[in-house]
BAKE-996444 format. One record per residue (C-alpha): residue number from 0; x, y, z. Coordinates in nm, 4 decimals. Layout:
N
@k NUM x X y Y z Z
...
This chain:
239
@k 0 x 0.7723 y 1.4727 z -1.2908
@k 1 x 0.5117 y 1.3963 z -1.5536
@k 2 x 0.2697 y 1.1159 z -1.6207
@k 3 x 0.4704 y 1.0214 z -1.9290
@k 4 x 0.7423 y 0.8830 z -1.7011
@k 5 x 0.5012 y 0.6308 z -1.5513
@k 6 x 0.3292 y 0.4229 z -1.8191
@k 7 x 0.0848 y 0.1688 z -1.6749
@k 8 x 0.1408 y -0.0858 z -1.9509
@k 9 x 0.5157 y -0.0752 z -1.8936
@k 10 x 0.4686 y -0.1034 z -1.5173
@k 11 x 0.2545 y -0.4158 z -1.5604
@k 12 x 0.5197 y -0.5677 z -1.7865
@k 13 x 0.7836 y -0.4968 z -1.5233
@k 14 x 0.5679 y -0.6583 z -1.2534
@k 15 x 0.5196 y -0.9733 z -1.4605
@k 16 x 0.8925 y -0.9932 z -1.5335
@k 17 x 0.9817 y -0.9506 z -1.1644
@k 18 x 0.7485 y -1.2344 z -1.0650
@k 19 x 0.9711 y -1.4790 z -1.2537
@k 20 x 1.2415 y -1.4147 z -0.9939
@k 21 x 1.0250 y -1.3180 z -0.6982
@k 22 x 1.2030 y -1.5766 z -0.4833
@k 23 x 1.5070 y -1.3474 z -0.4559
@k 24 x 1.2959 y -1.0564 z -0.3311
@k 25 x 1.1172 y -1.2955 z -0.0938
@k 26 x 1.4542 y -1.3884 z 0.0602
@k 27 x 1.5567 y -1.0227 z 0.0772
@k 28 x 1.2416 y -0.9215 z 0.2638
@k 29 x 1.2515 y -1.2205 z 0.4982
@k 30 x 1.6142 y -1.1352 z 0.5844
@k 31 x 1.5165 y -0.7770 z 0.6714
@k 32 x 1.2684 y -0.9135 z 0.9268
@k 33 x 1.5019 y -1.1895 z 1.0488
@k 34 x 1.7722 y -0.9325 z 1.1208
@k 35 x 1.5228 y -0.7545 z 1.3468
@k 36 x 1.4397 y -1.0791 z 1.5278
@k 37 x 1.1275 y -1.1876 z 1.3367
@k 38 x 1.1661 y -1.5093 z 1.1409
@k 39 x 0.8610 y -1.5190 z 0.9143
@k 40 x 0.8113 y -1.6909 z 0.5833
@k 41 x 0.6402 y -1.4784 z 0.3185
@k 42 x 0.3548 y -1.6723 z 0.1529
@k 43 x 0.4901 y -1.7843 z -0.1852
@k 44 x 0.1469 y -1.8498 z -0.3341
@k 45 x -0.0035 y -1.5055 z -0.2795
@k 46 x 0.1627 y -1.2497 z -0.0530
@k 47 x 0.4932 y -1.2343 z -0.2391
@k 48 x 0.3150 y -1.1434 z -0.5650
@k 49 x 0.1495 y -0.8462 z -0.3976
@k 50 x 0.4687 y -0.7309 z -0.2266
@k 51 x 0.6815 y -0.7875 z -0.5347
@k 52 x 0.4328 y -0.5831 z -0.7391
@k 53 x 0.4594 y -0.2889 z -0.4969
@k 54 x 0.8386 y -0.3101 z -0.4944
@k 55 x 0.8495 y -0.3220 z -0.8742
@k 56 x 0.6058 y -0.0339 z -0.9272
@k 57 x 0.8221 y 0.1975 z -0.7170
@k 58 x 1.1507 y 0.0646 z -0.8522
@k 59 x 1.0541 y 0.0856 z -1.2196
@k 60 x 0.8794 y 0.4242 z -1.2190
@k 61 x 0.9192 y 0.7860 z -1.1139
@k 62 x 0.7183 y 0.7332 z -0.7936
@k 63 x 0.8706 y 0.8917 z -0.4829
@k 64 x 0.5903 y 0.9974 z -0.2482
@k 65 x 0.3389 y 0.7362 z -0.1346
@k 66 x 0.0470 y 0.7388 z 0.1071
@k 67 x -0.0631 y 0.4029 z 0.2429
@k 68 x -0.3750 y 0.3149 z 0.4417
@k 69 x -0.3133 y 0.0075 z 0.6567
@k 70 x 0.0344 y -0.0561 z 0.7980
@k 71 x -0.0008 y -0.3950 z 0.9701
@k 72 x 0.3482 y -0.5402 z 1.0309
@k 73 x 0.5018 y -0.3186 z 0.7635
@k 74 x 0.5624 y -0.5658 z 0.4807
@k 75 x 0.4193 y -0.3421 z 0.2075
@k 76 x 0.5690 y -0.0155 z 0.3350
@k 77 x 0.9109 y -0.1757 z 0.3706
@k 78 x 0.8860 y -0.3372 z 0.0258
@k 79 x 0.8292 y 0.0062 z -0.1267
@k 80 x 1.0920 y 0.1763 z 0.0896
@k 81 x 1.3541 y -0.0772 z -0.0188
@k 82 x 1.2784 y 0.0191 z -0.3786
@k 83 x 1.3210 y 0.3889 z -0.2973
@k 84 x 1.6533 y 0.3158 z -0.1300
@k 85 x 1.7740 y 0.1125 z -0.4285
@k 86 x 1.6876 y 0.4049 z -0.6577
@k 87 x 1.8784 y 0.6413 z -0.4292
@k 88 x 1.6112 y 0.9099 z -0.4441
@k 89 x 1.4511 y 1.1419 z -0.1940
@k 90 x 1.1050 y 1.0157 z -0.1087
@k 91 x 0.8689 y 0.9126 z 0.1674
@k 92 x 0.5969 y 0.6685 z 0.2544
@k 93 x 0.3285 y 0.7991 z 0.4902
@k 94 x 0.1531 y 0.4963 z 0.6367
@k 95 x -0.1698 y 0.5246 z 0.8364
@k 96 x -0.3017 y 0.2743 z 1.0909
@k 97 x -0.5103 y 0.2955 z 1.4118
@k 98 x -0.2575 y 0.0511 z 1.5656
@k 99 x -0.4829 y -0.2094 z 1.7289
@k 100 x -0.3158 y -0.4700 z 1.9530
@k 101 x -0.4516 y -0.7409 z 1.7198
@k 102 x -0.6190 y -0.7579 z 1.3802
@k 103 x -0.9224 y -0.9833 z 1.4029
@k 104 x -0.8304 y -1.3475 z 1.4599
@k 105 x -0.4628 y -1.3034 z 1.3687
@k 106 x -0.2015 y -1.4173 z 1.6178
@k 107 x 0.0461 y -1.1326 z 1.5537
@k 108 x 0.0271 y -0.8947 z 1.8488
@k 109 x 0.1156 y -0.5248 z 1.8144
@k 110 x 0.1806 y -0.5528 z 1.4392
@k 111 x 0.2569 y -0.1827 z 1.3875
@k 112 x 0.5034 y -0.2005 z 1.6766
@k 113 x 0.6798 y -0.4773 z 1.4848
@k 114 x 0.6851 y -0.2623 z 1.1716
@k 115 x 0.8438 y 0.0268 z 1.3622
@k 116 x 1.1128 y -0.1970 z 1.5077
@k 117 x 1.2021 y -0.3462 z 1.1683
@k 118 x 1.2137 y -0.0002 z 1.0076
@k 119 x 1.4543 y 0.1235 z 1.2763
@k 120 x 1.6681 y -0.1870 z 1.2506
@k 121 x 1.7161 y -0.1651 z 0.8735
@k 122 x 1.7652 y 0.2111 z 0.8633
@k 123 x 1.4517 y 0.3112 z 0.6746
@k 124 x 1.3350 y 0.5765 z 0.9209
@k 125 x 1.4050 y 0.8548 z 0.6717
@k 126 x 1.1716 y 0.6901 z 0.4171
@k 127 x 0.8772 y 0.5673 z 0.6269
@k 128 x 0.6678 y 0.7879 z 0.8553
@k 129 x 0.4025 y 0.6274 z 1.0758
@k 130 x 0.0719 y 0.8031 z 1.1443
@k 131 x -0.1512 y 0.6633 z 1.4178
@k 132 x -0.5166 y 0.7061 z 1.3299
@k 133 x -0.7917 y 0.6286 z 1.0809
@k 134 x -0.7473 y 0.7342 z 0.7216
@k 135 x -1.1020 y 0.8760 z 0.7210
@k 136 x -1.3406 y 0.7259 z 0.9785
@k 137 x -1.3567 y 0.3819 z 1.1437
@k 138 x -1.6061 y 0.1474 z 0.9770
@k 139 x -1.4416 y -0.1945 z 0.9789
@k 140 x -1.5739 y -0.3164 z 1.3143
@k 141 x -1.6585 y -0.6576 z 1.1699
@k 142 x -1.2920 y -0.7588 z 1.1706
@k 143 x -1.1641 y -0.6110 z 1.4957
@k 144 x -1.2328 y -0.3924 z 1.7951
@k 145 x -1.1688 y -0.0383 z 1.6810
@k 146 x -0.9238 y 0.1457 z 1.9096
@k 147 x -0.9461 y 0.5130 z 1.9960
@k 148 x -0.7362 y 0.7067 z 1.7454
@k 149 x -0.7564 y 1.0307 z 1.5427
@k 150 x -0.9871 y 1.0424 z 1.2378
@k 151 x -0.9309 y 1.1915 z 0.8897
@k 152 x -0.5522 y 1.1422 z 0.8788
@k 153 x -0.5666 y 1.0819 z 0.5025
@k 154 x -0.7559 y 1.4092 z 0.4572
@k 155 x -0.4775 y 1.5922 z 0.6382
@k 156 x -0.2051 y 1.4272 z 0.4298
@k 157 x -0.4016 y 1.4962 z 0.1107
@k 158 x -0.3916 y 1.8706 z 0.1635
@k 159 x -0.0504 y 1.9250 z 0.0015
@k 160 x -0.1374 y 1.7097 z -0.3056
@k 161 x 0.2094 y 1.5657 z -0.3548
@k 162 x 0.1458 y 1.1880 z -0.3538
@k 163 x 0.2579 y 0.9957 z -0.6606
@k 164 x 0.0834 y 0.6803 z -0.5410
@k 165 x -0.1957 y 0.5845 z -0.3008
@k 166 x -0.2009 y 0.2322 z -0.1565
@k 167 x -0.5442 y 0.1344 z -0.0193
@k 168 x -0.5105 y -0.1595 z 0.2203
@k 169 x -0.6563 y -0.0434 z 0.5501
@k 170 x -1.0277 y -0.0422 z 0.6351
@k 171 x -1.1685 y -0.3268 z 0.4238
@k 172 x -1.5354 y -0.2327 z 0.4570
@k 173 x -1.7218 y -0.0870 z 0.1574
@k 174 x -1.7252 y 0.2592 z 0.3155
@k 175 x -1.3623 y 0.2441 z 0.4225
@k 176 x -1.2351 y 0.1378 z 0.0816
@k 177 x -1.4569 y 0.3788 z -0.1105
@k 178 x -1.3615 y 0.6832 z 0.0962
@k 179 x -0.9925 y 0.5924 z 0.0911
@k 180 x -1.0222 y 0.6086 z -0.2880
@k 181 x -1.2237 y 0.9309 z -0.2863
@k 182 x -0.9959 y 1.1161 z -0.0474
@k 183 x -0.6856 y 0.9497 z -0.1908
@k 184 x -0.7730 y 1.0895 z -0.5315
@k 185 x -0.7477 y 1.4426 z -0.3906
@k 186 x -0.3998 y 1.3641 z -0.2520
@k 187 x -0.2452 y 1.2892 z -0.5911
@k 188 x 0.0084 y 1.5250 z -0.7436
@k 189 x -0.1532 y 1.6422 z -1.0710
@k 190 x 0.1901 y 1.6368 z -1.2344
@k 191 x 0.2922 y 1.3022 z -1.0900
@k 192 x 0.2431 y 0.9351 z -1.1703
@k 193 x -0.1143 y 0.9363 z -1.0287
@k 194 x -0.1210 y 0.5666 z -0.9361
@k 195 x -0.3763 y 0.4080 z -0.7010
@k 196 x -0.3300 y 0.0493 z -0.5835
@k 197 x -0.5975 y -0.1505 z -0.3968
@k 198 x -0.5234 y -0.4832 z -0.2278
@k 199 x -0.7741 y -0.7679 z -0.1573
@k 200 x -0.9873 y -0.6966 z -0.4639
@k 201 x -1.0731 y -1.0672 z -0.4998
@k 202 x -1.0722 y -1.1979 z -0.1439
@k 203 x -1.3003 y -0.9360 z 0.0175
@k 204 x -1.6295 y -0.8643 z -0.1587
@k 205 x -1.6804 y -0.5283 z 0.0130
@k 206 x -1.3476 y -0.4088 z -0.1279
@k 207 x -1.4425 y -0.5220 z -0.4789
@k 208 x -1.7851 y -0.3561 z -0.4542
@k 209 x -1.6301 y -0.0296 z -0.3398
@k 210 x -1.3668 y -0.0336 z -0.6141
@k 211 x -1.6252 y -0.1114 z -0.8826
@k 212 x -1.8596 y 0.1616 z -0.7579
@k 213 x -1.5780 y 0.4152 z -0.7543
@k 214 x -1.4581 y 0.2932 z -1.0955
@k 215 x -1.7977 y 0.3633 z -1.2524
@k 216 x -1.7942 y 0.7176 z -1.1183
@k 217 x -1.4525 y 0.7924 z -1.2703
@k 218 x -1.4578 y 0.5617 z -1.5728
@k 219 x -1.3636 y 0.8411 z -1.8143
@k 220 x -1.0689 y 0.9521 z -1.6013
@k 221 x -0.8868 y 0.6292 z -1.5194
@k 222 x -0.6910 y 0.3412 z -1.6672
@k 223 x -0.7582 y 0.0185 z -1.4763
@k 224 x -0.5730 y -0.3157 z -1.4432
@k 225 x -0.6658 y -0.6075 z -1.2179
@k 226 x -0.4806 y -0.9133 z -1.0889
@k 227 x -0.7451 y -1.1706 z -1.0000
@k 228 x -0.5456 y -1.4553 z -0.8469
@k 229 x -0.5690 y -1.5332 z -0.4750
@k 230 x -0.6393 y -1.2113 z -0.2776
@k 231 x -0.6034 y -1.0033 z -0.5904
@k 232 x -0.5407 y -0.6344 z -0.6434
@k 233 x -0.6041 y -0.3525 z -0.8875
@k 234 x -0.3752 y -0.0831 z -1.0251
@k 235 x -0.5420 y 0.2400 z -1.1356
@k 236 x -0.3841 y 0.5329 z -1.3130
@k 237 x -0.5691 y 0.8613 z -1.3159
@k 238 x -0.5540 y 1.0105 z -1.6650
């Protein structure tokens, strides 16, 4: 698989086109959770654009192997896995999370436990593998109590260098975001799509600062796109 099969301009066009009918994917994802006993409404003003973008990136490109930092209740991992299943390809999403009982002030208890149940219920166990631990080290103690869990899980997953895409959406501190990008870069397949996606680029200043710092370091090696509405995100392709 070569970079030529994953053009960032074409991916962005596909994302914009999919947004025009994002309501259908919203219903699809909500039904997946409802069938597992969780009746949640996906936020139409922000969350669905992020999830639709992830679904579209995987669906419209050659991406098969993804590493994600930050599982939460599994919305993003499942969005990408549904795209892999629709393509009918062999692939996998490795998703990393320390699995706290709660995230900050949120009311969802045991979110990763919910994700695991939904994955089992909709038959995506062959596409999503859960890894309990911290991608690198725990820094984000401003948002939650940090549970005991293994460190450097992303480093371990990076060792075989087969990831087509890295999704950074775990530790939202400056250090956590920056080192997810640094280590994530080493996980990319040099012959693959080489996509890096960072969520919350607008809503969390530490994330933006980390992305911008990392961007300056690799400015001659990357192509960069940003979506600056609501929580925002960036898509990076390593050249």
